[in-house]
C-alpha positions in Angstrom: 24.4 14.2 26.3 21.3 12.6 27.4 19.5 15.5 25.2 21.4 13.9 22.1 20.9 9.9 23.1 16.5 10.9 23.0 16.9 12.8 20.0 18.8 9.9 18.3 15.7 7.1 20.1 13.0 9.7 18.7 14.8 9.0 15.1 15.2 6.1 15.5 11.4 5.4 16.6 10.5 7.1 13.9 12.3 6.1 10.8 11.2 2.0 11.6 6.9 3.8 12.2 7.9 4.6 8.8 9.1 1.9 7.7 6.1 -0.3 9.0 3.6 1.9 7.1 5.3 1.8 3.9 5.2 -2.1 3.8 1.7 -1.7 5.0 0.7 0.1 2.4 3.7 -1.7 0.0 1.4 -5.4 1.5 -1.6 -3.6 0.6 -1.5 -2.2 -3.1 -0.5 -5.8 -3.3 -3.6 -8.0 -1.8 -5.7 -5.4 -4.2 -3.6 -5.5 -7.2 -3.6 -9.6 -6.8 -6.9 -9.4 -6.2 -8.1 -7.4 -9.5 -5.3 -9.4 -11.9 -7.1 -12.6 -11.8 -11.4 -12.5 -12.5 -11.4 -16.1 -12.2 -10.7 -16.2 -8.7 -12.9 -13.5 -7.6 -15.6 -15.6 -7.3 -14.2 -17.4 -4.3 -12.6 -14.6 -2.9 -14.6 -12.9 0.4 -14.1 -9.9 -0.4 -16.3 -7.9 -2.4 -14.0 -5.9 -4.2 -10.5 -4.1 -4.7 -11.2 -1.7 -2.0 -11.9 -4.0 0.6 -8.8 -6.0 -0.8 -6.7 -4.0 -0.4 -7.4 -2.5 3.6 -7.7 -6.3 4.6 -3.9 -6.0 4.8 -4.0 -2.4 6.5 -5.8 -3.4 9.7 -3.9 -1.3 12.5 -3.2 1.8 10.7 -5.7 3.9 11.9 -7.2 6.0 9.2 -7.2 3.3 6.9 -5.2 3.8 4.0 -7.1 5.8 0.2 -6.8 2.9 -2.5 -6.6 3.9 -5.8 -6.8 1.1 -8.9 -6.2 1.5 -12.8 -6.2 -0.6 -15.8 -4.4 0.2 -19.3 -2.2 -2.1 -21.8 1.4 -1.6 -22.0 3.4 -1.6 -25.6 3.4 -5.3 -25.5 -0.9 -4.9 -25.5 -0.2 -7.0 -22.1 -3.5 -5.5 -20.1 -2.4 -4.8 -17.0 -3.9 -3.3 -13.5 -2.2 -0.9 -10.2 -3.4 -0.2 -7.6 -1.9 2.4 -5.7 -2.6 2.8 -2.1 -1.5 6.6 -0.3 -1.8 7.2 3.5 -0.2 10.8 5.8 1.9 9.9 8.0 2.8 12.0 10.9 5.7 11.7 13.3 5.8 11.4 16.4 7.8 14.8 17.4 8.2 18.1 15.0 11.8 18.0 14.0 13.6 21.4 13.0 13.8 21.2 8.8 11.9 18.3 8.8 8.2 18.2 7.7 5.5 16.5 10.8 3.6 15.2 7.5 5.3 13.0 5.0 3.0 11.3 2.1 3.9 7.3 1.6 2.1 6.0 -0.9 3.3 2.7 -2.9 2.0 0.9 -6.1 2.1 -2.5 -7.6 1.1 -3.4 -11.0 0.0 -6.8 -12.0 -0.8 -8.3 -15.4 -4.4 -9.3 -15.8 -4.5 -13.0 -16.6 -5.7 -13.8 -19.1 -9.5 -16.0 -19.4 -9.6 -19.7 -20.1 -11.9 -21.3 -20.1 -11.9 -24.6 -17.9 -12.5 -27.9 -19.7 
């Protein structure tokens, strides 16, 4: 019974780690998209670019995730920005039939705010 319990414990630990990494990647993508979607607050931000803003939420992941940005317009001609965070996740134990390395990827799309002059 002990080998089964150890196996279930390792599966639970890896599942929790994947969930944690997924949440961290989602926060990274969200922070980068938020930085890129508001051009007026970029001047007040402590970050130099979208990648720096996104990676500020990934201080507990090693190696750091890869951040990419794309811009576009939707069918209603509204400008948007998409930020994608990618990370290669390695499981603790190699399970038979399950890959040891999993590519995690999270993308967040936000509409760009209109540049309104201050009065």
